[in-house]
VMD Tcl script that builds the backbone (N, CA, C; Angstrom):
set m [mol new atoms 147]
animate dup $m
set s [atomselect $m all]
$s set {name element resname resid chain x y z} {
  {N N UNK 1 A -34.700 -3.227 2.445}
  {CA C UNK 1 A -35.161 -3.556 1.098}
  {C C UNK 1 A -34.227 -4.578 0.467}
  {N N UNK 2 A -34.799 -5.603 -0.095}
  {CA C UNK 2 A -33.985 -6.642 -0.718}
  {C C UNK 2 A -33.371 -6.123 -2.017}
  {N N UNK 3 A -32.131 -6.499 -2.230}
  {CA C UNK 3 A -31.459 -6.121 -3.469}
  {C C UNK 3 A -31.867 -7.109 -4.548}
  {N N UNK 4 A -32.410 -6.583 -5.620}
  {CA C UNK 4 A -32.846 -7.443 -6.718}
  {C C UNK 4 A -32.176 -7.011 -8.008}
  {N N UNK 5 A -32.229 -7.863 -9.008}
  {CA C UNK 5 A -31.666 -7.528 -10.315}
  {C C UNK 5 A -32.323 -6.244 -10.830}
  {N N UNK 6 A -33.632 -6.123 -10.606}
  {CA C UNK 6 A -34.350 -4.958 -11.121}
  {C C UNK 6 A -33.861 -3.671 -10.466}
  {N N UNK 7 A -33.696 -3.686 -9.140}
  {CA C UNK 7 A -33.238 -2.488 -8.431}
  {C C UNK 7 A -31.919 -1.991 -9.005}
  {N N UNK 8 A -30.981 -2.913 -9.209}
  {CA C UNK 8 A -29.654 -2.551 -9.690}
  {C C UNK 8 A -29.716 -2.052 -11.132}
  {N N UNK 9 A -30.404 -2.799 -11.985}
  {CA C UNK 9 A -30.514 -2.418 -13.389}
  {C C UNK 9 A -31.208 -1.067 -13.522}
  {N N UNK 10 A -32.210 -0.832 -12.689}
  {CA C UNK 10 A -32.957 0.419 -12.746}
  {C C UNK 10 A -32.066 1.596 -12.383}
  {N N UNK 11 A -31.193 1.424 -11.398}
  {CA C UNK 11 A -30.280 2.496 -11.015}
  {C C UNK 11 A -29.347 2.839 -12.174}
  {N N UNK 12 A -28.854 1.800 -12.869}
  {CA C UNK 12 A -27.985 2.043 -14.020}
  {C C UNK 12 A -28.766 2.736 -15.133}
  {N N UNK 13 A -29.984 2.256 -15.362}
  {CA C UNK 13 A -30.801 2.788 -16.453}
  {C C UNK 13 A -31.085 4.269 -16.250}
  {N N UNK 14 A -31.339 4.652 -15.002}
  {CA C UNK 14 A -31.648 6.049 -14.702}
  {C C UNK 14 A -30.395 6.914 -14.599}
  {N N UNK 15 A -29.222 6.276 -14.615}
  {CA C UNK 15 A -27.940 6.982 -14.535}
  {C C UNK 15 A -27.853 7.811 -13.253}
  {N N UNK 16 A -28.491 7.318 -12.195}
  {CA C UNK 16 A -28.446 8.011 -10.908}
  {C C UNK 16 A -27.431 7.343 -10.003}
  {N N UNK 17 A -26.466 8.111 -9.543}
  {CA C UNK 17 A -25.462 7.595 -8.616}
  {C C UNK 17 A -24.938 6.226 -9.051}
  {N N UNK 18 A -24.249 6.162 -10.185}
  {CA C UNK 18 A -23.748 4.870 -10.675}
  {C C UNK 18 A -22.804 4.197 -9.678}
  {N N UNK 19 A -22.065 5.000 -8.896}
  {CA C UNK 19 A -21.160 4.425 -7.900}
  {C C UNK 19 A -21.949 3.637 -6.861}
  {N N UNK 20 A -23.089 4.185 -6.445}
  {CA C UNK 20 A -23.947 3.492 -5.475}
  {C C UNK 20 A -24.486 2.198 -6.073}
  {N N UNK 21 A -24.831 2.248 -7.355}
  {CA C UNK 21 A -25.358 1.060 -8.018}
  {C C UNK 21 A -24.294 -0.034 -8.065}
  {N N UNK 22 A -23.060 0.371 -8.350}
  {CA C UNK 22 A -21.977 -0.614 -8.395}
  {C C UNK 22 A -21.705 -1.189 -7.017}
  {N N UNK 23 A -21.700 -0.328 -6.010}
  {CA C UNK 23 A -21.488 -0.799 -4.635}
  {C C UNK 23 A -22.590 -1.784 -4.251}
  {N N UNK 24 A -23.819 -1.440 -4.614}
  {CA C UNK 24 A -24.967 -2.292 -4.317}
  {C C UNK 24 A -24.819 -3.637 -5.032}
  {N N UNK 25 A -24.365 -3.569 -6.282}
  {CA C UNK 25 A -24.180 -4.786 -7.071}
  {C C UNK 25 A -23.158 -5.716 -6.415}
  {N N UNK 26 A -21.989 -5.173 -6.081}
  {CA C UNK 26 A -20.935 -6.014 -5.515}
  {C C UNK 26 A -21.271 -6.477 -4.104}
  {N N UNK 27 A -21.933 -5.621 -3.357}
  {CA C UNK 27 A -22.353 -6.000 -2.004}
  {C C UNK 27 A -23.377 -7.128 -2.066}
  {N N UNK 28 A -24.333 -7.012 -2.973}
  {CA C UNK 28 A -25.355 -8.045 -3.099}
  {C C UNK 28 A -24.722 -9.349 -3.573}
  {N N UNK 29 A -23.745 -9.244 -4.485}
  {CA C UNK 29 A -23.058 -10.441 -4.970}
  {C C UNK 29 A -22.336 -11.128 -3.815}
  {N N UNK 30 A -21.683 -10.342 -2.958}
  {CA C UNK 30 A -20.943 -10.883 -1.824}
  {C C UNK 30 A -21.897 -11.566 -0.839}
  {N N UNK 31 A -22.996 -10.898 -0.534}
  {CA C UNK 31 A -23.979 -11.453 0.399}
  {C C UNK 31 A -24.547 -12.766 -0.140}
  {N N UNK 32 A -24.911 -12.753 -1.430}
  {CA C UNK 32 A -25.504 -13.951 -2.018}
  {C C UNK 32 A -24.518 -15.107 -2.054}
  {N N UNK 33 A -23.236 -14.803 -2.290}
  {CA C UNK 33 A -22.224 -15.861 -2.286}
  {C C UNK 33 A -22.091 -16.424 -0.879}
  {N N UNK 34 A -22.138 -15.536 0.115}
  {CA C UNK 34 A -22.048 -15.975 1.505}
  {C C UNK 34 A -23.210 -16.884 1.864}
  {N N UNK 35 A -24.349 -16.634 1.279}
  {CA C UNK 35 A -25.537 -17.454 1.555}
  {C C UNK 35 A -25.499 -18.755 0.760}
  {N N UNK 36 A -24.511 -18.850 -0.137}
  {CA C UNK 36 A -24.417 -20.057 -0.952}
  {C C UNK 36 A -25.487 -20.109 -2.025}
  {N N UNK 37 A -26.027 -18.942 -2.343}
  {CA C UNK 37 A -27.085 -18.865 -3.347}
  {C C UNK 37 A -26.514 -19.029 -4.749}
  {N N UNK 38 A -27.243 -19.699 -5.604}
  {CA C UNK 38 A -26.830 -19.847 -7.003}
  {C C UNK 38 A -27.501 -18.744 -7.824}
  {N N UNK 39 A -27.164 -17.497 -7.446}
  {CA C UNK 39 A -27.774 -16.334 -8.086}
  {C C UNK 39 A -27.217 -16.166 -9.492}
  {N N UNK 40 A -28.085 -15.988 -10.466}
  {CA C UNK 40 A -27.655 -15.884 -11.858}
  {C C UNK 40 A -27.343 -14.430 -12.219}
  {N N UNK 41 A -26.080 -14.048 -12.012}
  {CA C UNK 41 A -25.664 -12.667 -12.282}
  {C C UNK 41 A -25.689 -12.336 -13.776}
  {N N UNK 42 A -25.694 -13.375 -14.609}
  {CA C UNK 42 A -25.740 -13.144 -16.056}
  {C C UNK 42 A -26.987 -12.365 -16.438}
  {N N UNK 43 A -28.078 -12.584 -15.703}
  {CA C UNK 43 A -29.336 -11.875 -15.999}
  {C C UNK 43 A -29.139 -10.374 -15.922}
  {N N UNK 44 A -28.337 -9.918 -14.958}
  {CA C UNK 44 A -28.100 -8.484 -14.812}
  {C C UNK 44 A -27.379 -7.950 -16.043}
  {N N UNK 45 A -26.396 -8.687 -16.550}
  {CA C UNK 45 A -25.665 -8.241 -17.727}
  {C C UNK 45 A -26.593 -8.120 -18.932}
  {N N UNK 46 A -27.526 -9.074 -19.068}
  {CA C UNK 46 A -28.469 -8.996 -20.180}
  {C C UNK 46 A -29.367 -7.776 -20.050}
  {N N UNK 47 A -29.802 -7.484 -18.829}
  {CA C UNK 47 A -30.670 -6.331 -18.603}
  {C C UNK 47 A -29.922 -5.031 -18.926}
  {N N UNK 48 A -28.657 -4.967 -18.544}
  {CA C UNK 48 A -27.873 -3.745 -18.743}
  {C C UNK 48 A -27.393 -3.580 -20.179}
  {N N UNK 49 A -27.325 -4.655 -20.944}
  {CA C UNK 49 A -26.793 -4.612 -22.307}
  {C C UNK 49 A -27.646 -3.751 -23.231}
}
mol reanalyze $m
mol bondsrecalc $m
mol representation Tube
mol addrep $m
């Protein structure tokens, strides 16, 4: 399953396994950086705010 902003934000919103959500967030960030993707992580902060 692809890691998306929605998947991560939804995990935080539901307050289910926040540690897993954080791991998923940082792992996805690392993968996307490795791919050279210009992923806009700011969107996640807006969703979580």
